[in-house]
Backbone as CSV, one residue per row, in Angstrom:
resi,resn,N_x,N_y,N_z,CA_x,CA_y,CA_z,C_x,C_y,C_z
1,UNK,-20.441,8.162,23.246,-19.210,7.479,22.905,-18.769,7.931,21.512
2,UNK,-17.466,8.158,21.343,-16.939,8.579,20.056,-16.892,7.418,19.081
3,UNK,-17.293,7.666,17.862,-17.247,6.642,16.834,-15.865,6.663,16.188
4,UNK,-15.282,5.499,15.966,-13.972,5.382,15.328,-14.106,5.762,13.854
5,UNK,-13.292,6.736,13.409,-13.353,7.200,12.024,-12.236,6.618,11.161
6,UNK,-11.285,5.951,11.764,-10.133,5.447,11.027,-10.497,4.240,10.177
7,UNK,-9.882,4.178,9.002,-10.089,3.061,8.089,-9.322,1.839,8.580
8,UNK,-8.098,2.060,9.087,-7.243,0.974,9.569,-6.688,1.339,10.932
9,UNK,-6.262,0.331,11.650,-5.620,0.526,12.953,-4.326,1.302,12.748
10,UNK,-4.037,2.204,13.671,-2.756,2.907,13.634,-1.766,2.189,14.526
11,UNK,-0.495,2.297,14.171,0.585,1.623,14.891,1.437,2.650,15.605
12,UNK,1.744,2.395,16.858,2.574,3.313,17.642,3.940,3.441,16.984
13,UNK,4.442,4.696,16.911,5.719,4.950,16.251,6.439,6.134,16.908
14,UNK,6.702,6.049,18.220,7.289,7.196,18.927,8.716,7.539,18.502
15,UNK,9.400,6.617,17.842,10.776,6.915,17.412,10.831,7.505,16.003
16,UNK,9.681,7.673,15.352,9.645,8.268,14.017,9.624,9.788,14.139
17,UNK,10.637,10.431,13.586,10.700,11.887,13.598,10.004,12.429,12.355
18,UNK,9.249,13.501,12.563,8.470,14.078,11.474,8.740,15.577,11.407
19,UNK,9.011,16.067,10.211,9.148,17.494,9.985,7.891,17.963,9.275
20,UNK,7.253,18.997,9.818,6.035,19.561,9.236,6.404,20.863,8.531
21,UNK,6.128,20.920,7.234,6.409,22.131,6.459,5.102,22.686,5.900
22,UNK,4.687,23.866,6.359,3.456,24.462,5.819,3.554,24.689,4.310
23,UNK,2.411,24.582,3.635,2.324,24.791,2.187,1.545,26.073,1.930
24,UNK,1.858,26.751,0.849,1.109,27.940,0.444,1.528,29.169,1.225
25,UNK,0.557,30.041,1.490,0.851,31.295,2.182,1.467,31.062,3.556
26,UNK,1.062,29.977,4.200,1.620,29.682,5.523,3.129,29.497,5.473
27,UNK,3.638,29.015,4.350,5.072,28.748,4.260,5.897,30.028,4.391
28,UNK,5.322,31.169,4.099,6.043,32.438,4.210,6.095,32.939,5.649
29,UNK,5.078,32.588,6.433,5.018,33.106,7.802,5.352,32.066,8.864
30,UNK,5.207,30.790,8.537,5.425,29.731,9.522,6.710,28.982,9.223
31,UNK,7.521,28.786,10.235,8.753,28.013,10.024,8.453,26.511,9.970
32,UNK,9.447,25.762,9.557,9.374,24.312,9.593,9.333,23.874,11.057
33,UNK,8.557,22.850,11.344,8.332,22.414,12.723,8.720,20.942,12.866
34,UNK,9.404,20.618,13.953,9.717,19.226,14.274,8.592,18.666,15.139
35,UNK,8.237,17.420,14.899,7.178,16.774,15.669,7.582,15.335,15.968
36,UNK,6.915,14.753,16.933,7.129,13.356,17.290,5.867,12.588,16.914
37,UNK,6.055,11.488,16.236,4.919,10.665,15.820,4.337,9.932,17.020
38,UNK,3.029,9.934,17.120,2.328,9.147,18.140,1.951,7.797,17.534
39,UNK,1.270,7.849,16.389,0.897,6.621,15.695,0.700,6.916,14.213
40,UNK,0.700,5.839,13.406,0.655,6.006,11.952,0.016,4.785,11.291
41,UNK,-0.638,5.022,10.164,-0.993,3.985,9.208,-0.870,4.619,7.825
42,UNK,-1.212,3.899,6.795,-0.979,4.417,5.448,-1.919,5.544,5.043
43,UNK,-2.933,5.841,5.862,-3.897,6.891,5.547,-3.726,8.156,6.379
44,UNK,-3.047,8.039,7.515,-2.884,9.212,8.357,-2.025,8.927,9.559
45,UNK,-1.874,9.934,10.384,-1.041,9.796,11.565,-1.412,10.845,12.597
46,UNK,-0.924,10.649,13.811,-1.047,11.640,14.871,0.366,12.002,15.307
47,UNK,0.597,13.295,15.504,1.894,13.764,15.968,1.702,14.672,17.163
48,UNK,2.772,14.846,17.911,2.780,15.781,19.018,3.784,16.872,18.681
49,UNK,3.356,18.126,18.859,4.194,19.263,18.505,3.915,20.430,19.444
50,UNK,4.907,21.303,19.584,4.713,22.527,20.362,3.964,23.577,19.555
51,UNK,3.943,23.414,18.237,3.297,24.397,17.361,1.843,24.046,17.128
52,UNK,1.039,25.076,17.034,-0.399,24.909,16.800,-0.692,25.146,15.323
53,UNK,-1.523,24.294,14.777,-2.025,24.476,13.414,-3.534,24.528,13.492
54,UNK,-4.165,24.801,12.354,-5.623,24.812,12.292,-6.098,23.647,11.432
55,UNK,-7.300,23.168,11.718,-7.906,22.135,10.886,-7.954,22.656,9.452
56,UNK,-7.612,21.815,8.512,-7.551,22.070,7.069,-6.248,22.727,6.616
57,UNK,-5.305,23.025,7.542,-3.983,23.508,7.110,-3.321,22.406,6.299
58,UNK,-2.644,22.800,5.221,-1.956,21.847,4.354,-0.470,21.861,4.683
59,UNK,0.098,20.654,4.752,1.493,20.502,5.152,2.205,19.516,4.244
60,UNK,3.522,19.671,4.155,4.387,18.660,3.565,5.127,18.010,4.718
61,UNK,5.210,16.680,4.710,5.852,15.952,5.791,7.113,15.260,5.299
62,UNK,8.118,15.248,6.159,9.337,14.481,5.928,9.492,13.538,7.118
63,UNK,9.805,12.275,6.841,9.950,11.261,7.882,11.400,10.811,7.991
64,UNK,11.852,10.607,9.229,13.173,10.040,9.497,13.029,9.032,10.627
65,UNK,13.544,7.852,10.401,13.519,6.810,11.422,14.421,5.683,10.985
66,UNK,14.502,4.660,11.818,15.322,3.510,11.476,14.772,2.863,10.212
67,UNK,15.592,2.774,9.178,15.228,2.231,7.867,14.222,3.101,7.116
68,UNK,14.006,4.335,7.569,12.992,5.191,6.945,13.570,6.563,6.628
69,UNK,13.392,6.984,5.404,13.700,8.350,4.988,12.762,8.671,3.828
70,UNK,11.722,9.413,4.114,10.719,9.752,3.101,10.402,11.230,3.200
71,UNK,10.373,11.906,2.068,10.104,13.345,2.046,8.905,13.663,1.170
72,UNK,8.391,14.871,1.378,7.354,15.460,0.524,6.050,14.664,0.469
73,UNK,5.550,14.295,1.630,4.247,13.629,1.719,3.224,14.703,2.072
74,UNK,2.256,14.920,1.184,1.200,15.912,1.421,0.231,15.407,2.477
75,UNK,-0.145,16.311,3.385,-1.120,15.966,4.425,-1.956,17.192,4.745
76,UNK,-3.093,16.940,5.364,-3.959,18.020,5.821,-4.285,17.766,7.292
77,UNK,-4.335,18.841,8.072,-4.658,18.726,9.486,-6.138,18.388,9.610
78,UNK,-6.432,17.258,10.249,-7.826,16.831,10.407,-8.349,17.084,11.815
79,UNK,-7.445,17.215,12.784,-7.862,17.524,14.154,-6.679,18.093,14.926
80,UNK,-6.998,18.831,15.968,-5.955,19.353,16.854,-6.539,19.457,18.255
81,UNK,-5.698,19.105,19.222,-6.149,19.135,20.609,-4.986,19.567,21.487
82,UNK,-5.229,20.507,22.372,-4.220,20.969,23.327,-4.003,19.868,24.351
83,UNK,-2.735,19.587,24.657,-2.396,18.575,25.648,-2.204,19.209,27.015
84,UNK,-2.578,18.488,28.059,-2.429,19.005,29.428,-1.000,19.374,29.754
85,UNK,-0.061,18.547,29.318,1.342,18.761,29.645,2.019,19.780,28.724
86,UNK,1.259,20.402,27.857,1.783,21.395,26.920,1.915,20.809,25.533
87,UNK,1.884,21.644,24.545,1.957,21.192,23.169,0.591,20.794,22.639
88,UNK,0.602,20.190,21.449,-0.634,19.845,20.762,-0.542,18.445,20.165
89,UNK,-1.676,17.767,20.151,-1.812,16.516,19.425,-2.491,16.872,18.115
90,UNK,-1.813,16.584,17.017,-2.300,16.971,15.688,-2.619,15.710,14.890
91,UNK,-3.860,15.584,14.447,-4.259,14.485,13.578,-4.060,14.909,12.131
92,UNK,-3.391,14.074,11.361,-3.104,14.374,9.956,-3.663,13.275,9.064
93,UNK,-4.220,13.677,7.941,-4.684,12.740,6.923,-3.813,12.948,5.696
94,UNK,-3.267,11.849,5.152,-2.441,11.958,3.950,-3.341,12.259,2.759
95,UNK,-3.028,13.311,2.043,-3.868,13.807,0.960,-4.091,12.779,-0.134
96,UNK,-3.078,11.981,-0.462,-3.214,11.017,-1.553,-4.347,10.016,-1.291
97,UNK,-4.666,9.795,-0.011,-5.661,8.776,0.314,-7.098,9.284,0.248
98,UNK,-7.290,10.599,0.157,-8.648,11.142,0.127,-8.956,11.931,-1.138
99,UNK,-7.942,12.221,-1.920,-8.150,13.005,-3.143,-7.518,12.261,-4.320
100,UNK,-8.370,11.766,-5.196,-7.901,10.936,-6.307,-6.837,11.643,-7.163
101,UNK,-6.959,12.933,-7.360,-5.984,13.635,-8.212,-4.605,13.753,-7.563
102,UNK,-4.531,13.521,-6.239,-3.242,13.556,-5.541,-2.653,12.161,-5.312
103,UNK,-3.329,11.132,-5.826,-2.834,9.773,-5.611,-1.461,9.601,-6.240
104,UNK,-0.576,8.966,-5.499,0.765,8.655,-5.979,1.110,7.235,-5.551
105,UNK,1.390,6.396,-6.507,1.773,5.017,-6.189,3.055,5.005,-5.360
106,UNK,3.978,5.910,-5.661,5.242,5.981,-4.922,4.992,6.297,-3.441
107,UNK,4.136,7.283,-3.180,3.820,7.655,-1.796,3.033,6.530,-1.114
108,UNK,2.081,5.944,-1.830,1.301,4.835,-1.281,2.230,3.692,-0.877
109,UNK,3.159,3.325,-1.742,4.099,2.249,-1.436,5.000,2.599,-0.254
110,UNK,5.483,3.836,-0.230,6.361,4.267,0.865,5.630,4.227,2.207
111,UNK,4.409,4.741,2.247,3.647,4.755,3.494,3.214,3.346,3.895
112,UNK,2.948,2.496,2.929,2.625,1.093,3.233,3.829,0.411,3.868
113,UNK,5.025,0.713,3.372,6.246,0.133,3.926,6.476,0.625,5.355
114,UNK,6.274,1.926,5.579,6.431,2.491,6.926,5.413,1.848,7.872
115,UNK,4.163,1.747,7.425,3.123,1.107,8.237,3.524,-0.324,8.579
116,UNK,4.027,-1.054,7.608,4.420,-2.441,7.816,5.561,-2.550,8.838
117,UNK,6.550,-1.668,8.740,7.669,-1.678,9.692,7.179,-1.494,11.124
118,UNK,6.280,-0.545,11.347,5.783,-0.299,12.703,4.786,-1.361,13.149
119,UNK,4.064,-1.942,12.220,3.180,-3.055,12.567,4.017,-4.229,13.090
120,UNK,5.115,-4.548,12.392,6.006,-5.634,12.817,6.630,-5.313,14.174
121,UNK,7.089,-4.067,14.331,7.754,-3.669,15.562,6.792,-3.767,16.753
122,UNK,5.530,-3.395,16.557,4.556,-3.429,17.648,4.050,-4.834,17.949
123,UNK,4.211,-5.749,17.008,3.704,-7.113,17.196,4.797,-8.137,17.434
124,UNK,6.010,-7.687,17.696,7.084,-8.657,17.955,7.462,-8.692,19.402
């Protein structure tokens, strides 16, 4: 049986649009990618995309949704799995939550607000 590695429960957020922008050398060869959010909490998220990434790839994320517009959130790919119906399920960890030098109160507050919005939406 798989052990749960998440710190907090993730909330379903299929209407949250996510733009994945590679950082570093990848940014020269890889275009910006649109993805659909599967679930999210303030520490990470899962998205579905047609593009494949590798574990440890670094990305900048932009979010768009109802009452949500947040840009430039650093994340790292923590898992990737090919889906039967095509595309990939990509697990992302927000960098600020695992690396003290990347901590940002602004990003923490923004992601907490996004988490809260989807928590309310899923529990109403």
